[in-house]
C-alpha positions as CSV (number, residue, x, y, z in Angstrom):
1,M,-6.7,11.4,-3.9
2,S,-8.3,9.5,-7.1
3,N,-4.8,10.6,-8.9
4,I,-2.0,9.5,-6.4
5,I,-0.2,6.4,-8.0
6,Y,1.3,4.1,-5.9
7,I,4.4,1.5,-6.1
8,G,3.9,-1.9,-4.9
9,Y,6.3,-4.1,-3.8
10,E,6.0,-8.2,-3.7
11,F,8.0,-9.6,-1.6
12,K,8.8,-13.5,-1.2
13,V,10.3,-14.4,2.2
14,T,11.9,-17.3,3.3
15,P,11.4,-17.9,6.5
16,L,8.0,-16.4,6.7
17,Q,8.1,-15.1,10.2
18,P,9.7,-13.1,12.0
19,G,11.0,-12.2,8.4
20,V,8.0,-10.5,7.4
21,E,7.4,-9.0,10.6
22,I,10.9,-7.1,10.3
23,L,10.6,-6.5,7.1
24,I,7.3,-4.5,7.2
25,A,9.3,-2.3,10.2
26,E,11.9,-1.4,8.1
27,L,10.0,-1.1,5.1
28,G,7.6,1.4,7.4
29,Y,10.5,3.8,8.1
30,A,11.6,3.6,4.7
31,G,8.0,5.4,3.9
32,F,5.9,2.7,2.8
33,E,2.6,2.6,3.7
34,S,0.1,-0.4,3.3
35,F,1.0,-3.8,3.8
36,V,-1.0,-6.5,2.8
37,E,0.9,-9.9,4.2
38,T,0.5,-13.0,1.8
39,E,0.8,-17.2,1.8
40,T,4.6,-16.3,0.4
41,G,5.9,-12.6,2.2
42,V,4.1,-9.2,2.0
43,T,3.0,-6.7,-0.7
44,A,3.9,-3.2,0.4
45,Y,2.9,0.0,-0.8
46,I,4.3,3.3,-1.2
47,Q,3.1,6.7,-3.1
48,K,5.3,7.2,-6.3
49,E,6.1,11.1,-5.4
50,E,7.2,9.4,-2.0
51,W,9.5,6.5,-3.7
52,N,12.9,6.5,-5.7
53,E,15.4,4.0,-7.1
54,S,17.0,3.7,-4.0
55,I,14.6,3.2,-1.6
56,L,15.2,-0.2,-0.4
57,E,19.3,0.6,0.2
58,D,18.6,0.9,4.0
59,I,16.2,-2.2,4.0
60,Q,19.2,-4.4,6.2
61,I,17.1,-7.6,6.1
62,L,17.5,-7.8,2.6
63,N,21.0,-8.3,3.4
64,S,20.5,-10.8,6.0
65,E,22.1,-14.0,5.8
66,E,19.4,-15.3,7.7
67,F,16.6,-14.9,5.4
68,E,16.3,-15.2,1.5
69,I,14.1,-12.4,0.3
70,S,13.2,-11.4,-3.6
71,F,11.0,-8.8,-4.9
72,T,9.3,-7.7,-7.8
73,F,7.7,-4.0,-8.0
74,N,5.2,-2.1,-10.4
75,E,3.1,1.2,-10.5
76,I,-0.3,0.9,-9.3
77,E,-3.1,3.7,-9.8
78,Q,-5.1,4.2,-7.2
79,T,-8.4,4.3,-8.8
80,N,-7.7,0.7,-9.9
81,W,-7.2,-0.7,-6.5
82,N,-10.8,-1.5,-6.2
83,K,-10.6,-3.9,-8.9
84,E,-7.9,-5.3,-7.4
85,W,-9.4,-6.3,-3.9
86,E,-12.5,-6.8,-5.6
87,N,-11.0,-9.5,-7.1
88,N,-9.1,-11.0,-4.1
89,F,-11.6,-10.4,-0.7
90,N,-13.4,-12.9,0.3
91,P,-15.8,-12.7,3.1
92,I,-14.9,-14.1,6.4
93,V,-17.3,-15.5,9.6
94,V,-16.3,-15.5,12.8
95,D,-17.1,-17.9,15.1
96,A,-19.9,-18.2,13.1
97,M,-21.8,-14.9,14.9
98,C,-19.8,-11.7,12.7
99,S,-19.4,-11.5,9.1
100,V,-16.9,-9.1,7.3
101,R,-17.9,-8.7,4.0
102,A,-17.8,-6.4,0.9
103,P,-20.7,-4.4,-0.4
104,F,-21.0,-6.8,-3.4
105,H,-20.6,-10.0,-1.5
106,E,-24.2,-11.6,-0.2
107,K,-25.5,-10.9,3.3
108,P,-24.7,-14.0,5.3
109,D,-27.0,-15.4,8.3
110,T,-25.1,-14.1,10.8
111,T,-25.7,-12.0,14.1
112,F,-23.5,-9.2,13.3
113,D,-22.8,-7.9,9.6
114,I,-20.3,-5.6,9.0
115,V,-19.9,-4.4,5.2
116,I,-16.2,-2.6,4.4
117,E,-13.9,-1.6,1.4
118,P,-10.9,-2.0,2.8
119,K,-8.4,-1.0,-0.3
120,M,-5.3,-0.3,1.1
121,S,-6.0,-0.3,4.8
122,F,-5.1,-2.9,7.0
123,G,-7.8,-4.8,9.1
124,T,-10.2,-7.1,6.9
125,G,-10.5,-9.6,9.4
126,H,-8.4,-12.1,7.4
127,H,-5.0,-11.5,9.3
128,E,-4.9,-13.6,12.8
129,T,-4.7,-10.8,15.0
130,T,-7.7,-8.7,13.6
131,H,-9.8,-12.1,13.4
132,M,-9.1,-12.8,17.6
133,M,-9.4,-9.5,18.5
134,I,-13.1,-9.4,16.8
135,Q,-13.4,-12.8,18.9
136,H,-12.7,-10.8,22.3
137,I,-15.3,-8.2,21.4
138,L,-17.9,-11.3,20.5
139,K,-17.1,-12.9,23.8
140,N,-17.7,-9.8,26.2
141,D,-20.6,-7.3,26.9
142,V,-19.4,-3.8,25.8
143,A,-23.0,-2.2,25.7
144,N,-23.1,1.5,26.6
145,K,-19.2,1.8,27.5
146,S,-16.7,3.6,26.1
147,V,-14.3,2.4,23.7
148,L,-10.8,3.3,21.7
149,D,-10.2,1.5,18.8
150,M,-6.2,2.4,18.8
151,G,-4.6,1.4,15.5
152,C,-7.6,0.8,13.9
153,G,-7.4,0.4,10.2
154,T,-10.3,-0.1,8.2
155,G,-12.1,0.6,11.3
156,V,-13.8,-3.0,11.2
157,L,-13.2,-3.5,15.8
158,A,-14.8,0.0,16.1
159,I,-17.8,-0.7,13.9
160,L,-18.3,-4.1,15.5
161,A,-18.3,-2.3,19.1
162,E,-20.6,0.1,18.1
163,I,-23.0,-2.5,16.6
164,K,-22.6,-4.2,19.9
165,G,-23.8,-1.0,21.5
166,A,-21.0,0.9,22.8
167,K,-20.5,4.2,22.9
168,P,-18.7,6.4,22.5
169,I,-16.1,5.3,20.6
170,D,-12.7,6.8,19.3
171,A,-10.9,5.2,16.2
172,V,-7.2,6.4,16.0
173,D,-4.9,5.7,13.2
174,Y,-1.5,7.4,12.2
175,D,-1.9,6.2,8.8
176,N,-3.8,9.1,6.7
177,W,-5.2,6.1,4.3
178,C,-6.6,4.3,7.5
179,Y,-8.2,7.3,8.6
180,L,-10.2,8.4,5.5
181,N,-11.1,4.8,5.1
182,S,-12.6,4.3,8.2
183,I,-14.3,7.4,8.1
184,E,-15.6,5.4,4.6
185,N,-16.3,2.7,6.5
186,V,-17.7,3.9,9.5
187,A,-20.5,5.7,7.3
188,R,-21.0,2.7,5.3
189,N,-22.6,0.6,8.4
190,N,-24.4,3.4,9.6
191,C,-22.5,4.5,12.5
192,N,-23.4,6.9,14.8
193,H,-21.4,6.9,17.5
194,I,-17.6,7.0,16.3
195,T,-15.4,9.5,16.2
196,V,-12.4,8.7,13.5
197,I,-9.0,10.6,14.6
198,E,-5.8,10.9,12.4
199,G,-2.7,10.4,15.0
200,D,-0.9,8.3,17.7
201,A,-0.9,8.3,21.4
202,S,-0.7,11.9,21.7
203,V,-4.0,12.4,20.8
204,L,-5.4,10.4,23.8
205,K,-4.6,13.1,26.3
206,D,-7.2,13.9,28.8
207,K,-9.2,10.9,27.0
208,K,-11.0,8.2,29.6
209,Y,-12.2,4.8,28.1
210,D,-14.1,1.8,29.3
211,V,-12.8,-0.5,27.0
212,I,-9.5,-0.1,25.0
213,I,-8.5,-2.1,21.8
214,A,-5.1,-1.9,20.4
215,N,-3.8,-4.2,17.8
216,I,-0.7,-2.5,16.6
217,N,2.8,-4.1,16.9
218,R,4.7,-5.0,19.7
219,N,7.1,-2.0,20.0
220,I,4.3,0.5,19.7
221,L,2.3,-1.1,22.3
222,L,5.5,-1.2,24.9
223,Q,6.1,2.3,23.7
224,D,2.2,3.5,24.8
225,M,1.6,1.2,27.5
226,E,1.1,4.0,30.2
227,T,-0.6,6.0,27.8
228,Y,-3.1,3.4,27.4
229,A,-3.0,2.3,31.5
230,S,-3.7,6.3,32.3
231,C,-7.0,6.5,29.8
232,L,-8.3,3.1,31.3
233,N,-11.1,3.3,33.5
234,K,-11.4,1.7,36.8
235,K,-12.3,-1.8,36.2
236,G,-11.6,-1.2,32.3
237,T,-10.5,-3.9,29.7
238,L,-7.8,-3.6,27.8
239,F,-7.5,-5.6,24.5
240,L,-4.0,-6.2,22.7
241,S,-3.1,-8.1,19.9
242,G,-0.2,-7.4,17.1
243,F,2.5,-9.5,18.5
244,Y,3.4,-13.4,18.6
245,N,3.4,-15.9,21.4
246,D,6.8,-15.3,22.2
247,D,5.7,-11.5,23.1
248,I,4.1,-12.1,26.0
249,P,6.3,-12.1,28.8
250,V,7.6,-8.6,27.5
251,I,4.1,-7.5,27.2
252,K,2.7,-9.2,30.3
253,A,5.4,-7.3,32.5
254,A,4.7,-3.9,30.9
255,C,1.3,-4.5,32.0
256,K,2.1,-5.4,34.9
257,T,4.1,-2.4,35.7
258,N,1.0,-0.5,35.1
259,N,-1.3,-2.5,37.1
260,L,-2.8,-4.4,34.4
261,E,-3.8,-7.9,35.1
262,L,-4.0,-10.7,32.2
263,Q,-7.5,-12.0,32.2
264,S,-7.9,-14.4,29.0
265,Q,-5.6,-15.1,25.9
266,L,-6.4,-16.3,22.3
267,E,-3.8,-17.5,20.0
268,R,-3.7,-18.5,16.5
269,N,-1.0,-19.4,14.0
270,N,1.8,-18.3,16.7
271,W,-0.2,-14.5,16.8
272,V,-2.0,-14.1,20.0
273,A,-4.6,-11.2,21.4
274,L,-4.5,-10.7,24.9
275,E,-7.5,-9.6,27.8
276,F,-6.0,-7.3,30.7
277,N,-8.0,-5.7,33.6
278,K,-7.2,-2.9,35.5
């Protein structure tokens, strides 16, 4: 994979939300595979072999009068990506208990220490949703419980679950880059109970879990809610994030239909992470 070349688009979006969310969704359908939200918008990546000059023609939000969006783009050799994120990836500490850092960062004095190389994958802990999901895991006892990390990104949530004693753990992502990156990070953190799986909710057939962590987006969560509920053991816990405060009613309604009851809620910059029990 070292010879793969990416095209990187730097989008500036006003207003940021829901502009960035809509833009990411439309770019995903167009073939873009990785996204990094920024203070002014989002950076999106697509493999050069999948790119063409008219790639943005069907991105409807770019023609919307409700948003002001500008962009630049350039080629990025994947072999240079590590240098790019090394220059920009700062370690984080969640609730003074859990650190998420790169191998070249000094080890902090925290109870849980996770070392990752995120590359182009989502889930460094910097985004509000990942941050809150880490908080949920920190607050809950997952020792000796079976766990599903759905939409695992870098695998950071699965890794934290194992560090806290969970086993066995499945980490699932449909994106090949996230799948490969999660495998690397699982090995880097000496995890022995995590199985990384490439795919979507269809790979969950006949599987059962005590805890399900799903940090994706509202539409995918609603689409797959019945699957999550059927995979959750009795008295199991479902953690959901990847959506906004305004989305809570529709998420709660879908969970209620599947006999899932809201237990707790975290909010960070209008993003939310909910805990449901079966």
